[in-house]
N, C-alpha and C positions, 0 to 999 in steps of 0.2 A: 331474289324465291315472291311468289304474293301470297297470300291463302287467304280462297274464298267460300268462303261456312253458305251451304245449302240448306232448305229447314225442308223436314221430310213433313208434308199432307196426312198422313199417322197420326191419327189422334187431333184434329185443330175440325176439320167439318163436318158439318151432323149428315157425310155419306163416308164417315170416315172413321167412327166412332170416335167422334169432339164428346157429344154429350157424356157416351161414359166418360170422358175425362175431365169432366166439365168445364173444357178449352170456352175463353172468353168469344171467339170471332168463330163460329158458328154456318158462317154464307161465306159463299169461294172469293166475293171483292171483296167482301169488310177482311178478309184472311190473305189475299194478297196486299193491300192494303200496307198489310198492317204489318207483316214480314217485309215491307217492303220497306217500309217510314223506320224501321228497326234497321236496316243497316245489311240485309241478305245481298248476295251476289242469285242466288234462285234458289228452286226445289225442287226436290227428288219424291217418284210419286208412280205411280206403275203405270205403262203405256196405258193396259187398259180403263184405268182411271180418264183419261183424257178425253177418248172414244164415249165412256159418258156422260162429261162435261159436253164435248163438238168440238171437233176440233178446232176450226175454227172458230168457238170461240173460246178457245183454251188460248192459242194463238194470241187472239187479242188481248188477254189479261197478262199474257207477255209481254208482250212489245208495251203494254199499259202501263203498268210497275215495274218494265223495264228488269224482269228475272229472266236469268234461262231455266234450262231444263237440264236434268238429272234424267232419264227416265228406266223403270227398272222392269226387266221383261221376266217370265215367268213358267220356264216349259211343259209345263203342267201345273191342273192343281186349276179354279177356281181362278183366280185373276190372270189364266190365259183367254186372250178372248176370244176360242174357238167355244170354249165354254162359259153359260149360265153364272146365275142364282148369286154371284158376287156383283157391280158393277153394270148390270147389269149384262144384255152376251146373252146366247154364241150371237158376235157380230161378221157382217160377211167375211167374204174373202180369205175368214182364218178355219185353221181346220181344229178339229176339236182332239183334246190333247187324250193322252191314254189313260184305259180304264185301270183303276187298282185292282190289281190281283191280274193281269195281263202274263203270262206266261213266255208268249214268242220275244224271246233278246234281241230279235234281228231288228220287230218287229218295232220294238219297249223306243232304241236307238235312234231308231230309223223317223219315228213319232216326234222324240225329243228336239231333232235336228231342224224338221222345219216344219214344227211350231216354234222356237229359235233364230230362224230363217227370216221366217215372214216374220214377227215381232220385230226384228233388230231396221229388218228395214223400211219397215212401213214406218219409226222413230225415227227418223231422217228428216222425215220431212218439219219437222221442227230445230233442227239445228243442232239439236244436243252436241253439251259440252262431255259427256259422254253414256254409253252402257250400261246399266249397273244388270247381272244378269246372274237366277237364282235357279244353277245346274241340272238335271235330271235329279235321281234318289238317293237315299243314304244309301239305300237295299240294290243298289245297281252294284253288278262285280266290275273287278279294276276295268276286266276286259274290256265288257261294255262302256265304259270310261272312258281311253284307252282310244274306241271306235270314235268318241263322242266329239273327242274335243282333237281329233288330230282330226276330224271333214273338219270343225268347227271354225278353230282357231286357221287352219288353210284361206276357207270363205272371207274368217274378217281382214286379213290381212291380200287377199286380190283386193280386195269388195273397198279397201283401207277405211275399216266400221273403228270404232273405238270402244270396243266393248272388251267387258271388266264380268271378272269371273269373281260373286259373294259365295265368301266361308261364312256360310246357314246350317245351322241344324238340319237337318229332313235332307237336308242337299247333300250331293258327294262330298264337297269338299265341308265337313260337321266337324270334323275330326282331327286339331293338331296331328295323331298320330296317324290315319288316312294322307295328311297333306305330303307328311315327310319322308316320306317315301315315293309318292306322285308327283308334285309339282316338278319333280326335279327333271324328268322326261321333256318337259312343256318346256324349253325355255323363252317361250315366246307367250309361257301364262301368266297376264297381267290379271293382279284378285282386288278388291272390295276387304276391306278391314275390317271385318267385324267381328270382335277380341271377346266380344263378351259370349258368343257360343264355347267358342275356342274354350276358354275358363272352366264354361258349366259344365261341358262334355268334359274336359278332362278332370273336373271337380277340387279344385285346384285354388289358388289366389296369384295373388301375383308377383311374391312374390318366391314362384315354383322356379328353378336354375332350369328347369327339362323344359318347361311350355316354352319360357321368354327366350332360348334355345333357337329354337324352331321358329319365336316370329320375329329375332331380329335375323336367324338365318335367310328368310324370305320380305326383311324389311324394306327392300327394295322389288322387287314380288306387288306391296300395295299398292297405289295406285289412284287410292282413296279412299278414305277411312270415312265406318259406322263410329260416333263417336257416341256410345252406349258402356255403362259401368256394367257388367254380371261379376258373376262372384257365384261360390261351388253350387251351389243346389237351383242357381234359376239362371238369363237372359237378361234377370233386369234387377238390380236395388231398388229397395226400396224408396229412399232416398237417395245418391250419390256425395249430399251437401251438412250430410249430420253423423253425427257422432262414428262407429266402425267404417261405413259405408264408405265416409271421407279419405279412406287409405285405401280404400280398392277404388277409389276414382284417383287416383297418386300414382298406385299403378295403373292405372289403365292410360292414365298421361306418357307415365314413364313408355310404354308399348307405341302408343301412340307419337311422341319422339323418336322415337327412332326412325322410323318412315319417313317419317320430313329430312331428319338425316342421310339418310339416302338418295330422296329425293335433290337435296339440298348440292349433296356428291355429284348425283348426274350431271346438274347444269338444266333442273325444269326452273321453268319460267314459274310456276303454279304448283300448287298444289291446292286437293278441294273435298271437305269436308260436311257433314250433316249429322248434328246433335241427332238423336234418333229413337230417344226414353217412349216408350208405347204406349196406349192407350188400355183398361183394363183388357185382355185380362193378362196380359203382358205389364205390365201394373196392380201391384197389392194393395189388395179395399179391406175397409174393417168391415171383419164375417156375416154384421150385424146388421149393417146400414149401406154397402154394399159402395163408400164417400171412399173415391180413393184417397191414400193415405200421406200423394202429395201431392202436388197440381203440374203435367211436364208438362203445363205450355210454361209455367216458369222453370220447372227445371231441364230442359230445350235450348233452354237464354242462358240460364247461366254455367249451361255447359262448353257453347257459343262462343260465354264471353270470358271464362276461362278460358282455351284455347286461343281467342284471339289475344288473351295477355300474358301468353307463354312463348307464341306466334314474335309477339316483339319483344321479348329477351331475347327469345335464339339467334334470329336474325335480323328487327329491328321494327321498330315500330314506326318506320317511311312503307312497310314491307304490310305490317295485317291488313285483315280484313278495316274496317269502316261501320264497325256495329255500334251501337248505345242502347245503357240499360231502356227499357220495361218501365212500365211507371211501376207494375211488383218486380220486379229482376230485378238486380245489379254484379256484379260479381264477387260479391261478397258470401261463402265464406274464399278467405284463397286457400289455393292449394298449394304443398313445397314438394313437387314429382321428385326434384330430387335424380341421382345416375340410372344407370344400370342396376342389375342386382348381379350382372355380369359380372361389371366390372372388377378386374384382380385378382375374377378367379378361371384358369384353362381347363381343360381337356371337359368342358361338362356338357354332358350327354351321351350322345351315339345316333349316327343316321341310321 
């Protein structure tokens, strides 16, 4: 099993809040060149952003720098191509997403499904590694979610589309406690693990046995990982390399390890991950200067290098990714994730 590491363009480019994050590579050409030089396998970015750049231009850049693509799609909001405001648009051929306050539940589900299918189909021209979907909203009822996923998953399977659904705040799968009862209803539902949201929603830490039980229960459902470190009171620690936050990093690593072990047991040829610490206002800033407390360009590369080294420990140096240190960030400080907090415990949690 091989490790493939993708780089999010969020917080890098001028068009994706890179200036707020003080990223050293604000232009798309220079950013792609550096991401490729550092050894990343691909990039992850909203599908709508590729329309903003221009499809032909984006494909040329992927080819020139030998990078693959994980497009992100959104079933509502300003990052849906049928809406304006962010990354241009609305773009022709894409449905306008539902308006906030819509009361017709059937119409809401139908619109989310249409917006979903249009983006998945359009993204196929990039030959994506997978499609990452932000589906529905956290305020939707379970019946609405069941209606959506029943049709969406059947449609994905019929068309052989590799679409994963992310555990993200604001989305239906925002909470581990919602997912605990919902996900088992859909054996074909495969997920993107952004566990920073779950630790935040649960207002706890990575040593929590109840949260860990849910995550390890679904380890086999997670087919891609967003490696961002959250904490009790937010989805992103100020700097996972420093002080108390290093322990949160190690706790997330234990969860990420469980996902890798499940993939290995399943016989997967490769696993994918994207370090995804974001720019302000995800990133905490000094309130007097608005300067970020940590440089996320370096933070994300450190997370990637740490996971590269961990993968080598678990599955062999010949199978890990091929990242190299940047001019400003290496693999230090070293982390020591250890074993699951559930090891040796029995009858933890409940269904």
